[in-house]
N, C-alpha and C positions, 0 to 999 in steps of 0.2 A: 657370174662371178670370183672374184679371188678367193681360194680357199684356205694358202698356204702359204708362205713363202719357204721357198725353193734354195735357193740360195742366192748367196751375191758373188758378182763376178768382178775380178779387177785383170787389167791388163798390166803384165811387166816386163822386165827388161830381157828379167832372167829369173827363170821359173824356177831353177833348180836355190838359188839365194835366197827366193822368196820363200821355198815352202819350207826350207831349216830354217828361218827366221820365226814361222807360224806354227814350224812342229815344237820350237824352243820352246814358245810359249806351251804350249800343250793341244794343239791342234795334231790329228793323225791322219796319213796318208790314207784315203777311202778306194782311189780309183785315180786311173791315170790313162791317157791316149793322145795320141797325133791321130788327126782329124782333115781331109781334103777330098777334094771330089764336088762334083755339084751340087750337096745338099749344104756343105758350110759355104760354099759361096752363096749359095742364096742366103741362106740365114746370114752371114755379116755382109753382104752386099758388095763383095771380092770376088776378081776373076783371077783361078789358078791361088786359091788359098793354103797356107799349109799353117795348122797349128796345134801346139802342142797345151794341153793343159794337165791339172792335177785339182782332185776334189777334196780338199781336208776337209775332214770332221772333227766339231768339239765335242766336249764329253756330254753337251746335253743335246745331241743331233743335231745341232747345224753346220751347214757348209758352205764352205768360203772355196771358190773355184778360181784358181789363177791360171790366166792363159797368156803366152809367147806366143808373137806371131814369128813363123821364121819365113814367110815371103811379109810384104805389106809390112815393118817394121813402122813405129813412129819414130820418127829423127830428132823430135824436140828435146833437150835435156830436163834430166830428171831432175824436177824441184819439188822441195815441201810444198805441199799443200797448204793455203791457207784457209782457216775456219769460215771464211766469207763468201768461198770460191761459190760461184754456181753451180747448180747440179751435186750432185750426188757429196756430200759433208763427211760423213765421219762413218767408220763402225765402231760400235759399242760395245764394249766385254764388259762382264760383269767377276769381277777375282774374288779373292779371300784376301789376300796380302798386297795391296797397292805400290805400298814402298818396295818390296821384293820386284814385284811384276817393272815396275818402270826402272830400279836399278837392274834389271835383265834385257828391257828393253836396249837398253844404250850399250849393254854388253854385247849384244847381237848384231850392233848395227845400225837402231835407231836412234829417236833422237826426244826428248822431251821438249814438249812446247811450253808447259805448264809443274811445279811440284806438286804432290798432291794436295789438295785446297779443298778444305771444309766446305759444305756448302752453307749458305745462312739458317737451318733449323738444325745443322751437326749432327745429321742422320747419314749425310754421306760423305767421303771425301771420291774427287775426281781430279783427273790429270790428262790433258790431252799431249798425244805425244804423235810422233812419226815412224813409219815400219821403215825399210830398209829403203824402199823406192820411194820414200817422202811421202807416203797416202796416209792422211790423216785418220788416227784410231782414238777413240774416249774410253778411259779404261776408269771403271766404277767402281767402289766398292762401299758395300749398304755396313753400317757400324751397331 
């Protein structure tokens, strides 16, 4: 059975821009590689795969893996993920100062869905935001 969460992976169009975005929010680069060959072809289900990934580490040890396919790139337009989209919904991040983080997200190319909003019990402020490639994030400050 599952013992732990290892990491979360996002396929991105521009690995460098996305890594810069998350590093600006406090992640640090942990590891980076280019993969090609039989192993990665088997894992991802494509032939002649070439992809590059970077693992970014949060201060609590959580890993976010960003992947860019140099072969087999997705051709659809980048769009802001809807909160009701089927599949992976969002990543949630705990922060000390939600207002500062939301301002930073907008400054570095993301967007805010809702301004920081107090929960009904008035113990937490929450904002949905999009990263620079439209992936949905939930920013949470426990008061």
